[in-house]
Each structure stands twice: as structure tokens, then as C-alpha cells.
PDB file of the backbone (N, CA, C, O) and the ligand in Angstrom, with CONECT records:
HET     ZN  A 101       1
ATOM      1  N   UNK A   1     -21.263  -4.816   0.612  1.00  0.00           N
ATOM      2  CA  UNK A   1     -21.126  -3.476   1.197  1.00  0.00           C
ATOM      3  C   UNK A   1     -20.422  -2.536   0.237  1.00  0.00           C
ATOM      4  O   UNK A   1     -19.339  -2.845  -0.260  1.00  0.00           O
ATOM      5  N   UNK A   2     -21.020  -1.415  -0.020  1.00  0.00           N
ATOM      6  CA  UNK A   2     -20.471  -0.493  -1.014  1.00  0.00           C
ATOM      7  C   UNK A   2     -19.108   0.035  -0.591  1.00  0.00           C
ATOM      8  O   UNK A   2     -18.180   0.080  -1.399  1.00  0.00           O
ATOM      9  N   UNK A   3     -18.983   0.433   0.660  1.00  0.00           N
ATOM     10  CA  UNK A   3     -17.740   1.069   1.098  1.00  0.00           C
ATOM     11  C   UNK A   3     -16.559   0.100   1.027  1.00  0.00           C
ATOM     12  O   UNK A   3     -15.450   0.485   0.659  1.00  0.00           O
ATOM     13  N   UNK A   4     -16.812  -1.165   1.384  1.00  0.00           N
ATOM     14  CA  UNK A   4     -15.749  -2.165   1.336  1.00  0.00           C
ATOM     15  C   UNK A   4     -15.265  -2.396  -0.096  1.00  0.00           C
ATOM     16  O   UNK A   4     -14.068  -2.559  -0.331  1.00  0.00           O
ATOM     17  N   UNK A   5     -16.196  -2.409  -1.052  1.00  0.00           N
ATOM     18  CA  UNK A   5     -15.783  -2.619  -2.444  1.00  0.00           C
ATOM     19  C   UNK A   5     -15.062  -1.387  -2.976  1.00  0.00           C
ATOM     20  O   UNK A   5     -14.203  -1.495  -3.851  1.00  0.00           O
ATOM     21  N   UNK A   6     -15.408  -0.227  -2.451  1.00  0.00           N
ATOM     22  CA  UNK A   6     -14.682   0.983  -2.809  1.00  0.00           C
ATOM     23  C   UNK A   6     -13.238   0.881  -2.314  1.00  0.00           C
ATOM     24  O   UNK A   6     -12.302   1.219  -3.038  1.00  0.00           O
ATOM     25  N   UNK A   7     -13.070   0.417  -1.086  1.00  0.00           N
ATOM     26  CA  UNK A   7     -11.728   0.227  -0.537  1.00  0.00           C
ATOM     27  C   UNK A   7     -10.938  -0.784  -1.361  1.00  0.00           C
ATOM     28  O   UNK A   7      -9.759  -0.579  -1.651  1.00  0.00           O
ATOM     29  N   UNK A   8     -11.598  -1.874  -1.731  1.00  0.00           N
ATOM     30  CA  UNK A   8     -10.943  -2.888  -2.557  1.00  0.00           C
ATOM     31  C   UNK A   8     -10.467  -2.295  -3.870  1.00  0.00           C
ATOM     32  O   UNK A   8      -9.365  -2.587  -4.336  1.00  0.00           O
ATOM     33  N   UNK A   9     -11.311  -1.457  -4.462  1.00  0.00           N
ATOM     34  CA  UNK A   9     -10.992  -0.894  -5.768  1.00  0.00           C
ATOM     35  C   UNK A   9      -9.850   0.119  -5.678  1.00  0.00           C
ATOM     36  O   UNK A   9      -8.966   0.156  -6.534  1.00  0.00           O
ATOM     37  N   UNK A  10      -9.887   0.932  -4.635  1.00  0.00           N
ATOM     38  CA  UNK A  10      -8.895   2.009  -4.535  1.00  0.00           C
ATOM     39  C   UNK A  10      -7.589   1.529  -3.913  1.00  0.00           C
ATOM     40  O   UNK A  10      -6.508   1.839  -4.415  1.00  0.00           O
ATOM     41  N   UNK A  11      -7.686   0.780  -2.831  1.00  0.00           N
ATOM     42  CA  UNK A  11      -6.491   0.423  -2.067  1.00  0.00           C
ATOM     43  C   UNK A  11      -6.001  -0.995  -2.322  1.00  0.00           C
ATOM     44  O   UNK A  11      -4.819  -1.281  -2.130  1.00  0.00           O
ATOM     45  N   UNK A  12      -6.875  -1.875  -2.744  1.00  0.00           N
ATOM     46  CA  UNK A  12      -6.481  -3.261  -2.970  1.00  0.00           C
ATOM     47  C   UNK A  12      -6.223  -3.991  -1.663  1.00  0.00           C
ATOM     48  O   UNK A  12      -6.867  -3.718  -0.649  1.00  0.00           O
ATOM     49  N   UNK A  13      -5.265  -4.934  -1.693  1.00  0.00           N
ATOM     50  CA  UNK A  13      -4.951  -5.731  -0.524  1.00  0.00           C
ATOM     51  C   UNK A  13      -4.417  -4.836   0.589  1.00  0.00           C
ATOM     52  O   UNK A  13      -3.527  -4.016   0.364  1.00  0.00           O
ATOM     53  N   UNK A  14      -4.964  -4.999   1.782  1.00  0.00           N
ATOM     54  CA  UNK A  14      -4.596  -4.055   2.840  1.00  0.00           C
ATOM     55  C   UNK A  14      -4.870  -4.653   4.211  1.00  0.00           C
ATOM     56  O   UNK A  14      -5.600  -5.635   4.346  1.00  0.00           O
ATOM     57  N   UNK A  15      -4.264  -4.038   5.228  1.00  0.00           N
ATOM     58  CA  UNK A  15      -4.639  -4.339   6.599  1.00  0.00           C
ATOM     59  C   UNK A  15      -4.601  -3.043   7.388  1.00  0.00           C
ATOM     60  O   UNK A  15      -3.969  -2.072   6.974  1.00  0.00           O
ATOM     61  N   UNK A  16      -5.280  -3.033   8.527  1.00  0.00           N
ATOM     62  CA  UNK A  16      -5.382  -1.802   9.305  1.00  0.00           C
ATOM     63  C   UNK A  16      -4.054  -1.481   9.968  1.00  0.00           C
ATOM     64  O   UNK A  16      -3.467  -2.327  10.644  1.00  0.00           O
ATOM     65  N   UNK A  17      -3.584  -0.261   9.773  1.00  0.00           N
ATOM     66  CA  UNK A  17      -2.355   0.215  10.390  1.00  0.00           C
ATOM     67  C   UNK A  17      -2.670   0.869  11.728  1.00  0.00           C
ATOM     68  O   UNK A  17      -2.142   0.461  12.762  1.00  0.00           O
ATOM     69  N   UNK A  18      -3.515   1.866  11.711  1.00  0.00           N
ATOM     70  CA  UNK A  18      -4.044   2.410  12.962  1.00  0.00           C
ATOM     71  C   UNK A  18      -5.335   3.189  12.704  1.00  0.00           C
ATOM     72  O   UNK A  18      -5.707   3.470  11.565  1.00  0.00           O
ATOM     73  N   UNK A  19      -5.997   3.523  13.806  1.00  0.00           N
ATOM     74  CA  UNK A  19      -7.271   4.221  13.702  1.00  0.00           C
ATOM     75  C   UNK A  19      -7.184   5.518  14.497  1.00  0.00           C
ATOM     76  O   UNK A  19      -6.770   5.528  15.656  1.00  0.00           O
ATOM     77  N   UNK A  20      -7.577   6.597  13.859  1.00  0.00           N
ATOM     78  CA  UNK A  20      -7.600   7.878  14.552  1.00  0.00           C
ATOM     79  C   UNK A  20      -9.013   8.464  14.499  1.00  0.00           C
ATOM     80  O   UNK A  20      -9.911   7.908  13.866  1.00  0.00           O
ATOM     81  N   UNK A  21      -9.181   9.573  15.165  1.00  0.00           N
ATOM     82  CA  UNK A  21     -10.470  10.254  15.102  1.00  0.00           C
ATOM     83  C   UNK A  21     -10.509  11.080  13.829  1.00  0.00           C
ATOM     84  O   UNK A  21      -9.601  11.869  13.568  1.00  0.00           O
ATOM     85  N   UNK A  22     -11.547  10.904  13.044  1.00  0.00           N
ATOM     86  CA  UNK A  22     -11.673  11.633  11.790  1.00  0.00           C
ATOM     87  C   UNK A  22     -11.788  13.130  12.074  1.00  0.00           C
ATOM     88  O   UNK A  22     -12.645  13.556  12.849  1.00  0.00           O
ATOM     89  N   UNK A  23     -10.915  13.931  11.438  1.00  0.00           N
ATOM     90  CA  UNK A  23     -10.964  15.375  11.667  1.00  0.00           C
ATOM     91  C   UNK A  23     -12.250  16.013  11.160  1.00  0.00           C
ATOM     92  O   UNK A  23     -12.586  17.132  11.547  1.00  0.00           O
ATOM     93  N   UNK A  24     -12.961  15.310  10.303  1.00  0.00           N
ATOM     94  CA  UNK A  24     -14.186  15.880   9.735  1.00  0.00           C
ATOM     95  C   UNK A  24     -15.419  15.531  10.565  1.00  0.00           C
ATOM     96  O   UNK A  24     -16.181  16.415  10.959  1.00  0.00           O
ATOM     97  N   UNK A  25     -15.609  14.253  10.825  1.00  0.00           N
ATOM     98  CA  UNK A  25     -16.854  13.827  11.473  1.00  0.00           C
ATOM     99  C   UNK A  25     -16.653  13.340  12.906  1.00  0.00           C
ATOM    100  O   UNK A  25     -17.625  13.170  13.642  1.00  0.00           O
ATOM    101  N   UNK A  26     -15.379  13.111  13.316  1.00  0.00           N
ATOM    102  CA  UNK A  26     -15.120  12.699  14.689  1.00  0.00           C
ATOM    103  C   UNK A  26     -15.267  11.208  14.930  1.00  0.00           C
ATOM    104  O   UNK A  26     -15.038  10.734  16.043  1.00  0.00           O
ATOM    105  N   UNK A  27     -15.652  10.455  13.885  1.00  0.00           N
ATOM    106  CA  UNK A  27     -15.723   8.999  14.034  1.00  0.00           C
ATOM    107  C   UNK A  27     -14.395   8.378  13.591  1.00  0.00           C
ATOM    108  O   UNK A  27     -13.389   9.075  13.456  1.00  0.00           O
ATOM    109  N   UNK A  28     -14.405   7.076  13.371  1.00  0.00           N
ATOM    110  CA  UNK A  28     -13.152   6.380  13.089  1.00  0.00           C
ATOM    111  C   UNK A  28     -12.619   6.674  11.691  1.00  0.00           C
ATOM    112  O   UNK A  28     -13.317   6.483  10.695  1.00  0.00           O
ATOM    113  N   UNK A  29     -11.376   7.140  11.633  1.00  0.00           N
ATOM    114  CA  UNK A  29     -10.682   7.215  10.356  1.00  0.00           C
ATOM    115  C   UNK A  29      -9.575   6.174  10.408  1.00  0.00           C
ATOM    116  O   UNK A  29      -8.750   6.171  11.322  1.00  0.00           O
ATOM    117  N   UNK A  30      -9.567   5.293   9.418  1.00  0.00           N
ATOM    118  CA  UNK A  30      -8.667   4.144   9.448  1.00  0.00           C
ATOM    119  C   UNK A  30      -7.525   4.326   8.458  1.00  0.00           C
ATOM    120  O   UNK A  30      -7.747   4.639   7.288  1.00  0.00           O
ATOM    121  N   UNK A  31      -6.305   4.127   8.939  1.00  0.00           N
ATOM    122  CA  UNK A  31      -5.136   4.121   8.068  1.00  0.00           C
ATOM    123  C   UNK A  31      -4.811   2.679   7.715  1.00  0.00           C
ATOM    124  O   UNK A  31      -4.826   1.797   8.575  1.00  0.00           O
ATOM    125  N   UNK A  32      -4.517   2.448   6.437  1.00  0.00           N
ATOM    126  CA  UNK A  32      -4.239   1.090   5.983  1.00  0.00           C
ATOM    127  C   UNK A  32      -2.796   0.956   5.518  1.00  0.00           C
ATOM    128  O   UNK A  32      -2.221   1.880   4.943  1.00  0.00           O
ATOM    129  N   UNK A  33      -2.225  -0.218   5.780  1.00  0.00           N
ATOM    130  CA  UNK A  33      -0.899  -0.530   5.264  1.00  0.00           C
ATOM    131  C   UNK A  33      -0.993  -1.782   4.403  1.00  0.00           C
ATOM    132  O   UNK A  33      -1.934  -2.567   4.524  1.00  0.00           O
ATOM    133  N   UNK A  34       0.009  -1.958   3.524  1.00  0.00           N
ATOM    134  CA  UNK A  34       0.032  -3.154   2.682  1.00  0.00           C
ATOM    135  C   UNK A  34       0.424  -4.360   3.528  1.00  0.00           C
ATOM    136  O   UNK A  34       1.297  -4.257   4.391  1.00  0.00           O
ATOM    137  N   UNK A  35      -0.214  -5.497   3.285  1.00  0.00           N
ATOM    138  CA  UNK A  35       0.004  -6.690   4.103  1.00  0.00           C
ATOM    139  C   UNK A  35       1.458  -7.144   4.087  1.00  0.00           C
ATOM    140  O   UNK A  35       1.985  -7.562   5.118  1.00  0.00           O
ATOM    141  N   UNK A  36       2.112  -7.068   2.931  1.00  0.00           N
ATOM    142  CA  UNK A  36       3.461  -7.613   2.789  1.00  0.00           C
ATOM    143  C   UNK A  36       4.522  -6.543   3.005  1.00  0.00           C
ATOM    144  O   UNK A  36       5.448  -6.743   3.792  1.00  0.00           O
ATOM    145  N   UNK A  37       4.404  -5.426   2.328  1.00  0.00           N
ATOM    146  CA  UNK A  37       5.456  -4.414   2.365  1.00  0.00           C
ATOM    147  C   UNK A  37       5.351  -3.501   3.579  1.00  0.00           C
ATOM    148  O   UNK A  37       6.296  -2.775   3.887  1.00  0.00           O
ATOM    149  N   UNK A  38       4.218  -3.525   4.271  1.00  0.00           N
ATOM    150  CA  UNK A  38       3.969  -2.665   5.437  1.00  0.00           C
ATOM    151  C   UNK A  38       4.029  -1.192   5.055  1.00  0.00           C
ATOM    152  O   UNK A  38       4.216  -0.322   5.906  1.00  0.00           O
ATOM    153  N   UNK A  39       3.870  -0.928   3.775  1.00  0.00           N
ATOM    154  CA  UNK A  39       3.863   0.448   3.320  1.00  0.00           C
ATOM    155  C   UNK A  39       2.482   1.054   3.569  1.00  0.00           C
ATOM    156  O   UNK A  39       1.462   0.401   3.350  1.00  0.00           O
ATOM    157  N   UNK A  40       2.459   2.290   4.021  1.00  0.00           N
ATOM    158  CA  UNK A  40       1.190   2.968   4.231  1.00  0.00           C
ATOM    159  C   UNK A  40       0.541   3.227   2.878  1.00  0.00           C
ATOM    160  O   UNK A  40       1.126   3.898   2.027  1.00  0.00           O
ATOM    161  N   UNK A  41      -0.658   2.703   2.674  1.00  0.00           N
ATOM    162  CA  UNK A  41      -1.251   2.820   1.335  1.00  0.00           C
ATOM    163  C   UNK A  41      -2.414   3.801   1.270  1.00  0.00           C
ATOM    164  O   UNK A  41      -2.762   4.271   0.187  1.00  0.00           O
ATOM    165  N   UNK A  42      -3.019   4.117   2.410  1.00  0.00           N
ATOM    166  CA  UNK A  42      -4.121   5.058   2.316  1.00  0.00           C
ATOM    167  C   UNK A  42      -4.900   5.181   3.605  1.00  0.00           C
ATOM    168  O   UNK A  42      -4.584   4.539   4.606  1.00  0.00           O
ATOM    169  N   UNK A  43      -5.919   6.013   3.564  1.00  0.00           N
ATOM    170  CA  UNK A  43      -6.770   6.179   4.728  1.00  0.00           C
ATOM    171  C   UNK A  43      -8.213   6.310   4.273  1.00  0.00           C
ATOM    172  O   UNK A  43      -8.489   6.642   3.120  1.00  0.00           O
ATOM    173  N   UNK A  44      -9.112   6.048   5.182  1.00  0.00           N
ATOM    174  CA  UNK A  44     -10.514   6.055   4.816  1.00  0.00           C
ATOM    175  C   UNK A  44     -11.395   6.316   6.022  1.00  0.00           C
ATOM    176  O   UNK A  44     -11.106   5.860   7.129  1.00  0.00           O
ATOM    177  N   UNK A  45     -12.478   7.058   5.797  1.00  0.00           N
ATOM    178  CA  UNK A  45     -13.509   7.212   6.823  1.00  0.00           C
ATOM    179  C   UNK A  45     -14.832   6.742   6.241  1.00  0.00           C
ATOM    180  O   UNK A  45     -15.342   7.284   5.260  1.00  0.00           O
ATOM    181  N   UNK A  46     -15.357   5.727   6.877  1.00  0.00           N
ATOM    182  CA  UNK A  46     -16.604   5.132   6.401  1.00  0.00           C
ATOM    183  C   UNK A  46     -17.757   6.127   6.503  1.00  0.00           C
ATOM    184  O   UNK A  46     -18.623   6.188   5.629  1.00  0.00           O
ATOM    185  N   UNK A  47     -17.752   6.894   7.572  1.00  0.00           N
ATOM    186  CA  UNK A  47     -18.860   7.819   7.806  1.00  0.00           C
ATOM    187  C   UNK A  47     -18.882   8.954   6.783  1.00  0.00           C
ATOM    188  O   UNK A  47     -19.947   9.390   6.347  1.00  0.00           O
ATOM    189  N   UNK A  48     -17.672   9.432   6.400  1.00  0.00           N
ATOM    190  CA  UNK A  48     -17.590  10.500   5.407  1.00  0.00           C
ATOM    191  C   UNK A  48     -17.642   9.938   3.985  1.00  0.00           C
ATOM    192  O   UNK A  48     -17.726  10.691   3.015  1.00  0.00           O
ATOM    193  N   UNK A  49     -17.592   8.593   3.870  1.00  0.00           N
ATOM    194  CA  UNK A  49     -17.504   7.960   2.565  1.00  0.00           C
ATOM    195  C   UNK A  49     -16.265   8.457   1.821  1.00  0.00           C
ATOM    196  O   UNK A  49     -16.311   8.781   0.634  1.00  0.00           O
ATOM    197  N   UNK A  50     -15.146   8.505   2.571  1.00  0.00           N
ATOM    198  CA  UNK A  50     -13.922   9.131   2.084  1.00  0.00           C
ATOM    199  C   UNK A  50     -12.805   8.095   2.010  1.00  0.00           C
ATOM    200  O   UNK A  50     -12.537   7.385   2.979  1.00  0.00           O
ATOM    201  N   UNK A  51     -12.161   8.017   0.852  1.00  0.00           N
ATOM    202  CA  UNK A  51     -11.011   7.132   0.692  1.00  0.00           C
ATOM    203  C   UNK A  51      -9.899   7.902   0.017  1.00  0.00           C
ATOM    204  O   UNK A  51     -10.120   8.542  -1.011  1.00  0.00           O
ATOM    205  N   UNK A  52      -8.706   7.848   0.582  1.00  0.00           N
ATOM    206  CA  UNK A  52      -7.556   8.488  -0.059  1.00  0.00           C
ATOM    207  C   UNK A  52      -6.439   7.473  -0.200  1.00  0.00           C
ATOM    208  O   UNK A  52      -6.118   6.744   0.738  1.00  0.00           O
ATOM    209  N   UNK A  53      -5.856   7.436  -1.380  1.00  0.00           N
ATOM    210  CA  UNK A  53      -4.714   6.556  -1.593  1.00  0.00           C
ATOM    211  C   UNK A  53      -3.442   7.388  -1.571  1.00  0.00           C
ATOM    212  O   UNK A  53      -3.360   8.434  -2.213  1.00  0.00           O
ATOM    213  N   UNK A  54      -2.443   6.908  -0.819  1.00  0.00           N
ATOM    214  CA  UNK A  54      -1.177   7.617  -0.763  1.00  0.00           C
ATOM    215  C   UNK A  54      -0.295   7.159  -1.918  1.00  0.00           C
ATOM    216  O   UNK A  54      -0.101   5.960  -2.121  1.00  0.00           O
ATOM    217  N   UNK A  55       0.228   8.100  -2.658  1.00  0.00           N
ATOM    218  CA  UNK A  55       1.194   7.771  -3.700  1.00  0.00           C
ATOM    219  C   UNK A  55       2.577   7.978  -3.111  1.00  0.00           C
ATOM    220  O   UNK A  55       2.936   9.083  -2.706  1.00  0.00           O
ATOM    221  N   UNK A  56       3.339   6.913  -3.071  1.00  0.00           N
ATOM    222  CA  UNK A  56       4.662   7.026  -2.449  1.00  0.00           C
ATOM    223  C   UNK A  56       5.681   6.193  -3.211  1.00  0.00           C
ATOM    224  O   UNK A  56       6.033   5.087  -2.801  1.00  0.00           O
ATOM    225  N   UNK A  57       6.135   6.727  -4.297  1.00  0.00           N
ATOM    226  CA  UNK A  57       7.050   5.998  -5.183  1.00  0.00           C
ATOM    227  C   UNK A  57       8.392   5.736  -4.511  1.00  0.00           C
ATOM    228  O   UNK A  57       9.053   4.738  -4.796  1.00  0.00           O
ATOM    229  N   UNK A  58       8.787   6.633  -3.622  1.00  0.00           N
ATOM    230  CA  UNK A  58      10.088   6.494  -2.977  1.00  0.00           C
ATOM    231  C   UNK A  58      10.212   5.169  -2.234  1.00  0.00           C
ATOM    232  O   UNK A  58      11.208   4.459  -2.374  1.00  0.00           O
ATOM    233  N   UNK A  59       9.188   4.843  -1.440  1.00  0.00           N
ATOM    234  CA  UNK A  59       9.291   3.631  -0.643  1.00  0.00           C
ATOM    235  C   UNK A  59       9.132   2.392  -1.515  1.00  0.00           C
ATOM    236  O   UNK A  59       9.584   1.307  -1.148  1.00  0.00           O
ATOM    237  N   UNK A  60       8.489   2.552  -2.670  1.00  0.00           N
ATOM    238  CA  UNK A  60       8.410   1.417  -3.588  1.00  0.00           C
ATOM    239  C   UNK A  60       9.794   1.041  -4.093  1.00  0.00           C
ATOM    240  O   UNK A  60      10.103  -0.135  -4.281  1.00  0.00           O
ATOM    241  N   UNK A  61      10.621   2.053  -4.308  1.00  0.00           N
ATOM    242  CA  UNK A  61      11.965   1.811  -4.817  1.00  0.00           C
ATOM    243  C   UNK A  61      12.849   1.148  -3.769  1.00  0.00           C
ATOM    244  O   UNK A  61      13.833   0.490  -4.105  1.00  0.00           O
ATOM    245  N   UNK A  62      12.498   1.322  -2.511  1.00  0.00           N
ATOM    246  CA  UNK A  62      13.358   0.770  -1.459  1.00  0.00           C
ATOM    247  C   UNK A  62      12.817  -0.543  -0.912  1.00  0.00           C
ATOM    248  O   UNK A  62      13.138  -0.935   0.210  1.00  0.00           O
ATOM    249  N   UNK A  63      12.006  -1.212  -1.696  1.00  0.00           N
ATOM    250  CA  UNK A  63      11.497  -2.518  -1.276  1.00  0.00           C
ATOM    251  C   UNK A  63      12.648  -3.500  -1.090  1.00  0.00           C
ATOM    252  O   UNK A  63      13.687  -3.412  -1.744  1.00  0.00           O
ATOM    253  N   UNK A  64      12.425  -4.431  -0.181  1.00  0.00           N
ATOM    254  CA  UNK A  64      13.465  -5.432   0.059  1.00  0.00           C
ATOM    255  C   UNK A  64      13.633  -6.330  -1.165  1.00  0.00           C
ATOM    256  O   UNK A  64      12.679  -6.558  -1.908  1.00  0.00           O
ATOM    257  N   UNK A  65      14.852  -6.841  -1.374  1.00  0.00           N
ATOM    258  CA  UNK A  65      15.142  -7.636  -2.575  1.00  0.00           C
ATOM    259  C   UNK A  65      14.242  -8.859  -2.731  1.00  0.00           C
ATOM    260  O   UNK A  65      13.974  -9.277  -3.857  1.00  0.00           O
ATOM    261  N   UNK A  66      13.773  -9.435  -1.641  1.00  0.00           N
ATOM    262  CA  UNK A  66      12.986 -10.664  -1.755  1.00  0.00           C
ATOM    263  C   UNK A  66      11.537 -10.391  -2.130  1.00  0.00           C
ATOM    264  O   UNK A  66      10.728 -11.319  -2.146  1.00  0.00           O
ATOM    265  N   UNK A  67      11.187  -9.148  -2.431  1.00  0.00           N
ATOM    266  CA  UNK A  67       9.800  -8.858  -2.778  1.00  0.00           C
ATOM    267  C   UNK A  67       9.622  -8.604  -4.268  1.00  0.00           C
ATOM    268  O   UNK A  67       8.724  -7.859  -4.661  1.00  0.00           O
ATOM    269  N   UNK A  68      10.452  -9.204  -5.095  1.00  0.00           N
ATOM    270  CA  UNK A  68      10.214  -9.102  -6.522  1.00  0.00           C
ATOM    271  C   UNK A  68      11.420  -8.757  -7.363  1.00  0.00           C
ATOM    272  O   UNK A  68      11.401  -8.964  -8.577  1.00  0.00           O
ATOM    273  N   UNK A  69      12.482  -8.232  -6.745  1.00  0.00           N
ATOM    274  CA  UNK A  69      13.640  -7.800  -7.513  1.00  0.00           C
ATOM    275  C   UNK A  69      14.385  -8.982  -8.136  1.00  0.00           C
ATOM    276  O   UNK A  69      15.014  -8.832  -9.183  1.00  0.00           O
ATOM    277  N   UNK A  70      14.320 -10.142  -7.508  1.00  0.00           N
ATOM    278  CA  UNK A  70      15.010 -11.311  -8.041  1.00  0.00           C
ATOM    279  C   UNK A  70      14.395 -11.725  -9.380  1.00  0.00           C
ATOM    280  O   UNK A  70      15.088 -12.207 -10.276  1.00  0.00           O
ATOM    281  N   UNK A  71      13.089 -11.527  -9.494  1.00  0.00           N
ATOM    282  CA  UNK A  71      12.405 -11.815 -10.744  1.00  0.00           C
ATOM    283  C   UNK A  71      12.932 -10.938 -11.870  1.00  0.00           C
ATOM    284  O   UNK A  71      13.132 -11.394 -12.996  1.00  0.00           O
ATOM    285  N   UNK A  72      13.152  -9.677 -11.541  1.00  0.00           N
ATOM    286  CA  UNK A  72      13.639  -8.740 -12.534  1.00  0.00           C
ATOM    287  C   UNK A  72      15.019  -9.147 -13.037  1.00  0.00           C
ATOM    288  O   UNK A  72      15.314  -9.023 -14.226  1.00  0.00           O
ATOM    289  N   UNK A  73      15.861  -9.635 -12.128  1.00  0.00           N
ATOM    290  CA  UNK A  73      17.210 -10.044 -12.514  1.00  0.00           C
ATOM    291  C   UNK A  73      17.190 -11.133 -13.575  1.00  0.00           C
ATOM    292  O   UNK A  73      18.048 -11.179 -14.456  1.00  0.00           O
ATOM    293  N   UNK A  74      16.189 -12.017 -13.475  1.00  0.00           N
ATOM    294  CA  UNK A  74      16.083 -13.098 -14.456  1.00  0.00           C
ATOM    295  C   UNK A  74      15.775 -12.574 -15.847  1.00  0.00           C
ATOM    296  O   UNK A  74      16.091 -13.207 -16.854  1.00  0.00           O
ATOM    297  N   UNK A  75      15.156 -11.414 -15.882  1.00  0.00           N
ATOM    298  CA  UNK A  75      14.848 -10.822 -17.181  1.00  0.00           C
ATOM    299  C   UNK A  75      16.076 -10.151 -17.799  1.00  0.00           C
ATOM    300  O   UNK A  75      16.120  -9.894 -19.002  1.00  0.00           O
ATOM    301  N   UNK A  76      17.052  -9.878 -16.970  1.00  0.00           N
ATOM    302  CA  UNK A  76      18.269  -9.223 -17.464  1.00  0.00           C
ATOM    303  C   UNK A  76      19.492 -10.009 -17.005  1.00  0.00           C
ATOM    304  O   UNK A  76      20.224  -9.563 -16.122  1.00  0.00           O
ATOM    305  N   UNK A  77      19.715 -11.176 -17.600  1.00  0.00           N
ATOM    306  CA  UNK A  77      20.799 -12.057 -17.129  1.00  0.00           C
ATOM    307  C   UNK A  77      22.171 -11.404 -17.225  1.00  0.00           C
ATOM    308  O   UNK A  77      23.075 -11.751 -16.466  1.00  0.00           O
ATOM    309  N   UNK A  78      22.334 -10.472 -18.141  1.00  0.00           N
ATOM    310  CA  UNK A  78      23.651  -9.855 -18.301  1.00  0.00           C
ATOM    311  C   UNK A  78      24.048  -9.062 -17.071  1.00  0.00           C
ATOM    312  O   UNK A  78      25.235  -8.852 -16.822  1.00  0.00           O
ATOM    313  N   UNK A  79      23.056  -8.615 -16.294  1.00  0.00           N
ATOM    314  CA  UNK A  79      23.365  -7.903 -15.058  1.00  0.00           C
ATOM    315  C   UNK A  79      24.036  -8.834 -14.058  1.00  0.00           C
ATOM    316  O   UNK A  79      24.933  -8.438 -13.313  1.00  0.00           O
ATOM    317  N   UNK A  80      23.576 -10.086 -14.062  1.00  0.00           N
ATOM    318  CA  UNK A  80      24.158 -11.059 -13.141  1.00  0.00           C
ATOM    319  C   UNK A  80      25.576 -11.415 -13.599  1.00  0.00           C
ATOM    320  O   UNK A  80      26.499 -11.527 -12.792  1.00  0.00           O
ATOM    321  N   UNK A  81      25.719 -11.586 -14.903  1.00  0.00           N
ATOM    322  CA  UNK A  81      27.028 -11.980 -15.446  1.00  0.00           C
ATOM    323  C   UNK A  81      28.086 -10.921 -15.179  1.00  0.00           C
ATOM    324  O   UNK A  81      29.254 -11.232 -14.945  1.00  0.00           O
ATOM    325  N   UNK A  82      27.661  -9.676 -15.217  1.00  0.00           N
ATOM    326  CA  UNK A  82      28.615  -8.588 -15.040  1.00  0.00           C
ATOM    327  C   UNK A  82      29.226  -8.619 -13.641  1.00  0.00           C
ATOM    328  O   UNK A  82      30.392  -8.274 -13.448  1.00  0.00           O
ATOM    329  N   UNK A  83      28.415  -9.038 -12.671  1.00  0.00           N
ATOM    330  CA  UNK A  83      28.910  -9.054 -11.306  1.00  0.00           C
ATOM    331  C   UNK A  83      29.707 -10.320 -11.006  1.00  0.00           C
ATOM    332  O   UNK A  83      30.564 -10.309 -10.122  1.00  0.00           O
ATOM    333  N   UNK A  84      29.441 -11.414 -11.728  1.00  0.00           N
ATOM    334  CA  UNK A  84      30.058 -12.698 -11.410  1.00  0.00           C
ATOM    335  C   UNK A  84      31.552 -12.712 -11.758  1.00  0.00           C
ATOM    336  O   UNK A  84      32.224 -13.722 -11.552  1.00  0.00           O
TER     337      UNK A  84
HETATM  338 ZN    ZN A 101     -15.231  11.160   8.845  1.00  0.00          ZN2+
END
């Protein structure tokens, strides 16, 4: 399916957050969130062939520590030593 591969390319891993009525065509417009971070990543209307990705750097910075920050600490051991 073309539209699904478009979603894969633009939004990547995702799950449905909620569905509203598309302001353009009146059919389903789907909002997607990231499976792990629950961050809103974009919206799409299949009927309009429309996909939008939300850029939201702020919420990326406020990710929980267990979602990758521990890995970063290993790259900078002196940060750990300073606190110990
Ligand atoms: Zn639409």
C-alpha cells in the first residue's frame, strides 16, 4: 500500500493516538504518537493523501532517563566521576 509506506517513511514507528474528522475532506484524520515515548509525531489523512510530521525538539529533550540517556553517560565517564 502506497500510503502506508509513505507513513513509514515520514513518521517511522508509530501508533494511533486519536482520530478526528479531517477538516479538508471530512473523513478520518489520524494522529499518531510514538510507541515508546508517547510523543505526538504527526497526523495523516489517507483520503487527502496528506502526511504531516510534527517537529518538537522540546519534548525530545525531556525524555525520561531510561530512554537512552544512560547510554550517553557511558560515552562521557568523567560526568559520572564528577558527581561521585
Ligand atoms: Zn482529508
